C-alpha positions in Angstrom: 49.5 -30.5 -45.7 50.8 -29.6 -42.6 47.8 -27.7 -41.0 45.5 -30.0 -42.9 47.2 -33.0 -41.1 46.9 -30.6 -37.9 43.2 -30.1 -38.3 42.8 -34.0 -38.4 44.8 -34.7 -36.0 42.9 -32.2 -33.3 38.8 -34.0 -34.9 40.6 -37.1 -34.3 42.0 -37.2 -30.8 38.9 -35.8 -29.2 37.1 -39.1 -30.2 39.5 -40.9 -29.4 39.3 -39.8 -25.7 35.6 -40.3 -25.9 35.9 -43.5 -27.4 38.5 -44.5 -24.2 36.4 -43.0 -21.9 33.5 -44.5 -22.9 34.2 -48.0 -22.8 36.5 -47.8 -19.2 33.8 -46.3 -17.4 31.1 -47.5 -18.6 32.7 -51.2 -19.4 29.7 -52.9 -20.2 31.1 -56.7 -20.0 33.1 -55.1 -17.0 36.5 -56.2 -17.7 38.9 -53.3 -16.1 37.9 -54.1 -12.6 36.1 -56.9 -10.5 34.6 -54.4 -8.1 31.0 -56.1 -8.8 32.1 -59.3 -8.6 33.2 -58.2 -5.0 30.3 -56.5 -4.3 28.6 -59.7 -5.2 30.5 -61.8 -3.1 30.2 -59.2 -0.2 26.3 -59.4 -0.5 26.2 -63.0 -0.4 28.6 -63.2 2.9 26.0 -60.7 4.8 23.3 -63.0 4.4 21.2 -61.7 1.0 20.5 -62.6 -1.8 22.2 -60.4 -5.1 19.6 -59.4 -7.5 20.0 -57.3 -10.9 23.0 -59.4 -11.9 24.2 -58.9 -15.0 27.8 -59.0 -17.2 29.7 -59.7 -14.7 32.5 -62.6 -15.0 31.2 -65.6 -13.0 35.1 -67.1 -12.3 36.3 -63.9 -10.3 33.0 -63.8 -8.9 33.7 -67.9 -7.7 36.5 -66.6 -6.9 36.1 -63.6 -4.1 33.3 -65.6 -3.2 35.3 -68.4 -1.9 38.2 -67.0 -0.8 37.0 -63.4 1.1 34.0 -65.1 2.7 34.6 -66.7 6.1 32.2 -69.3 5.7 32.7 -72.9 5.0 30.5 -75.0 3.6 30.2 -78.8 4.3 29.3 -79.1 0.4 29.8 -78.0 -1.8 28.4 -78.2 -5.9 30.9 -77.5 -9.4 29.3 -77.5 -12.7 27.7 -75.8 -15.2 24.7 -73.7 -15.7 22.9 -77.2 -16.5 23.5 -77.4 -12.0 23.3 -74.0 -10.9 20.1 -75.0 -10.1 20.4 -77.0 -7.6 20.0 -75.2 -3.8 20.8 -75.9 -0.2 16.6 -77.0 0.1 17.1 -79.7 -2.9 19.9 -81.2 -1.4 19.0 -80.8 1.9 21.9 -78.9 3.2 21.8 -75.4 4.7 25.9 -75.6 4.7 26.2 -76.0 0.7 27.3 -73.4 -1.6 26.7 -73.9 -5.4 30.1 -72.4 -7.1 28.6 -73.7 -10.9 29.9 -71.4 -13.4 27.9 -71.6 -17.4 29.8 -73.7 -19.6 32.5 -74.9 -17.1 35.2 -77.0 -19.2 37.4 -79.5 -16.9 38.9 -76.5 -16.2 36.5 -74.1 -14.3 36.2 -77.3 -12.0 39.9 -77.6 -11.3 40.0 -74.0 -11.0 37.3 -73.9 -8.6 38.7 -77.0 -6.3 41.7 -75.4 -5.9 40.4 -72.0 -5.0 38.8 -74.4 -2.2 42.1 -75.8 -1.6 44.2 -72.4 -1.3 41.6 -71.3 1.0 41.9 -74.5 3.3 38.3 -74.5 2.8 37.7 -78.3 1.4 34.7 -79.0 2.5 33.2 -82.7 3.2 30.8 -83.1 -0.1 31.6 -82.3 -3.2 28.7 -82.8 -6.5 30.2 -82.5 -9.4 27.9 -81.6 -12.7 29.8 -83.7 -15.3 28.4 -82.5 -18.5 29.3 -84.2 -21.9 31.0 -81.7 -23.4 34.1 -81.5 -20.9 35.1 -85.1 -23.0 35.5 -83.7 -26.1 39.0 -82.0 -27.2 37.2 -79.9 -30.0 35.1 -77.6 -27.5 37.4 -74.4 -26.9 36.4 -72.1 -24.4 38.6 -69.1 -23.0 36.6 -67.9 -19.9 38.4 -70.6 -17.4 41.5 -68.0 -18.1 39.8 -65.7 -15.6 41.3 -67.8 -13.0 43.6 -70.3 -14.4 46.2 -70.2 -12.2 44.5 -72.2 -10.3 44.3 -74.3 -12.4 48.7 -74.6 -13.4 48.6 -75.0 -9.9 47.0 -78.4 -10.0 47.9 -79.7 -12.1 52.2 -79.0 -11.4 51.8 -78.5 -7.7 53.5 -75.2 -7.7 52.1 -71.6 -8.4 51.8 -70.3 -12.2 54.0 -68.0 -13.1 51.9 -66.5 -16.4 52.4 -63.6 -18.1 48.2 -61.7 -17.2 46.1 -61.9 -20.3 45.4 -57.8 -20.4 42.1 -56.6 -22.0 42.7 -53.0 -22.4 43.1 -53.6 -26.2 39.3 -53.3 -25.9 39.5 -49.6 -24.7 40.0 -48.4 -28.7 37.7 -51.5 -29.7 34.7 -49.8 -31.9 32.3 -53.0 -31.3 32.9 -52.2 -27.6 32.3 -48.8 -27.7 28.4 -49.8 -29.2 27.9 -51.8 -26.4 29.2 -49.4 -23.7 26.8 -47.0 -24.9 23.9 -49.1 -25.6 24.4 -49.9 -21.5 25.6 -45.7 -20.6 22.3 -44.7 -20.0 21.4 -48.0 -17.0 25.4 -46.9 -15.9 24.2 -42.9 -15.4 20.9 -44.3 -14.2 22.3 -46.7 -11.7 20.1 -49.3 -13.1 22.9 -52.2 -14.0 24.5 -52.7 -10.1 24.0 -55.5 -8.4 21.7 -54.9 -5.3 20.6 -56.8 -2.1 17.4 -58.5 -1.8 16.0 -60.5 0.7 13.8 -62.2 -1.6 14.5 -65.7 -3.3 12.4 -64.4 -6.7 13.2 -60.9 -8.7 12.4 -59.2 -11.8 16.6 -59.8 -13.0 18.5 -62.8 -12.1 19.5 -63.5 -8.6 21.9 -64.9 -7.1 21.0 -67.1 -3.1 22.8 -67.4 -0.9 23.7 -71.1 -0.9 25.1 -70.0 -4.2 22.4 -71.1 -6.5 20.8 -69.2 -9.1 17.1 -68.1 -9.6 16.4 -66.7 -13.4 14.5 -63.8 -13.7 10.8 -63.3 -14.2 10.8 -62.9 -17.8 13.1 -66.6 -18.1 10.9 -67.9 -15.6 8.3 -66.7 -17.0 7.9 -67.9 -20.4 5.0 -69.4 -22.4 5.6 -73.3 -23.2 5.4 -71.9 -27.0 7.8 -69.7 -26.4 10.3 -72.4 -24.6 8.7 -74.3 -28.1 10.2 -72.1 -30.6 13.4 -71.1 -28.4 14.4 -75.1 -28.2 13.8 -75.3 -32.1 16.2 -72.2 -32.5 18.6 -73.2 -30.4 18.7 -77.2 -32.1 18.7 -74.9 -35.7 22.5 -74.7 -34.7 25.0 -77.0 -32.9 24.4 -78.1 -29.8 26.2 -76.2 -27.3 29.8 -78.2 -26.5 29.6 -81.1 -28.6 30.5 -79.1 -32.5 33.1 -82.2 -33.7 32.4 -84.5 -30.9 34.5 -87.5 -32.3 36.0 -89.3 -29.7 36.1 -89.1 -26.5 39.7 -87.2 -24.7 41.8 -89.8 -23.1 43.6 -86.7 -22.1 40.7 -84.6 -20.8 39.5 -88.1 -19.4 42.4 -88.4 -17.3 42.8 -84.7 -15.9 39.1 -86.3 -14.5 40.9 -89.0 -12.8 43.3 -86.4 -11.9 40.8 -84.3 -10.4 38.4 -87.3 -8.6 41.9 -88.9 -7.1 42.7 -85.5 -5.0 39.4 -84.9 -4.0 39.4 -89.2 -2.8 42.6 -88.1 -1.2 41.4 -85.2 0.9 39.0 -87.9 2.2 35.4 -86.0 0.7 32.8 -87.7 -0.4 31.9 -87.8 -3.8 28.7 -87.7 -6.0 28.0 -87.3 -9.6 25.0 -85.0 -11.0 24.2 -86.1 -14.6 21.5 -83.4 -15.7 18.9 -83.7 -18.2 18.2 -83.0 -22.3 15.1 -82.1 -22.9 13.0 -84.7 -24.6 13.4 -83.3 -28.0 16.9 -82.3 -27.4 18.1 -85.7 -26.3 16.0 -87.3 -29.6 18.8 -85.2 -31.6 21.4 -85.9 -29.8 20.4 -89.6 -29.5 21.3 -90.1 -33.6 23.5 -87.0 -34.4 25.8 -87.6 -31.0 25.5 -90.5 -29.9 28.9 -90.3 -27.9 27.5 -88.3 -25.2 26.0 -91.7 -24.8 29.3 -93.1 -24.3 30.2 -90.6 -21.9 27.3 -91.1 -19.3 27.8 -95.5 -19.4 31.3 -94.3 -19.1 30.9 -92.1 -16.1 28.5 -94.6 -14.8 31.6 -97.9 -14.6 33.7 -95.4 -13.1 31.4 -94.2 -10.1 30.6 -97.6 -10.0 34.5 -99.1 -9.3 35.0 -96.1 -7.0 32.2 -96.5 -5.4 29.9 -93.0 -6.4 26.8 -92.0 -6.1 25.3 -90.8 -10.1 22.2 -89.0 -9.5 20.8 -87.8 -13.0 21.2 -88.7 -16.5 21.4 -87.0 -20.1 18.3 -88.9 -21.0 15.0 -87.0 -20.0 13.3 -90.4 -20.4 14.8 -92.7 -17.8 13.1 -90.1 -14.8 9.6 -89.4 -16.8 10.1 -85.6 -17.8 8.6 -84.4 -20.2 9.4 -81.1 -22.3 6.9 -79.0 -19.2 10.0 -79.8 -16.2 12.0 -77.7 -18.8 13.0 -74.0 -19.5 14.8 -74.8 -22.6 16.4 -77.3 -24.6 19.5 -77.9 -22.0 18.2 -76.0 -18.7 16.0 -78.5 -16.3 13.7 -76.7 -13.7 14.5 -76.6 -10.4 11.4 -79.8 -9.9 13.1 -81.9 -12.3 16.1 -81.7 -10.4 14.2 -82.9 -8.1 12.2 -85.4 -9.1 15.7 -86.0 -9.9 17.1 -86.0 -6.5 13.7 -87.7 -4.8 13.6 -90.9 -7.2 17.8 -92.1 -6.9 17.4 -91.4 -3.4 13.9 -94.1 -3.6 15.8 -96.9 -5.2 19.2 -96.4 -3.1 16.5 -96.9 0.2 15.1 -100.5 -1.8 
């Protein structure tokens, strides 16, 4: 029996070493260090675009970009991937920094804002992208925890003394091992490393020097049929962030008010941006998620009372945007954003 156990141990131990080593050194989702995010920030701070970006922590990247860069923007955009395509050209401000993160929660918006406060780099103006899921109490997303100390500091007004969340259980994960094995060839060939670029549009996704995003070639060049098929698959499930959206959370609304009030106390000009959904997606929203319309109305009333400019609408019809203005069900193309900004600015001139 002892010999049998010894033989099993001799077999299992090398396999365990391979498992742990592959998960740690390949690190498909970049869980064990933030060198990738630091490299991205250094490239952008040097005045170049960062391309070939993939599988990185967007929240940690924002922390690196804001904290370690010597640049202080006059205009900052905070929001989700639905505001990530807003460029300095579209808003007419070369000093802009787009600090949007995918699937942004209210906690994300607050944390990014607090990073600016801690870095003594508060801008003169902030455009806040407001998605309806910000006020959905049922929506759960843990990605904000990468920068949770900043959220807690904003809420409590003191440094956060939390317990560091460790990812090291993933070292022994078989599913993570499978992902790491898939990434191994590119890792060995150096093909999954971020690269500097002077071009805006590249084969892979690119973070521009103003913090905005340029999609990769495959996503940008998708045919309308491919986009339609993708949207149909998207609509076959619950619309992102809106599952079990039964009421507008008063708790989250109060926290949102707290954020806006803090911006006003710091003499920051505030503007809101409501990114539209595609026509087909919005028809489903109108039918199945009527609270989205109530969120927009509530935001419009709030902006009127507080004299805050508001751009956009969840309803694409308000700007005559057909399906050709969208990459998918919830991400508008640059042409749609340009149309929204131009039309709203023209209305204010009248």
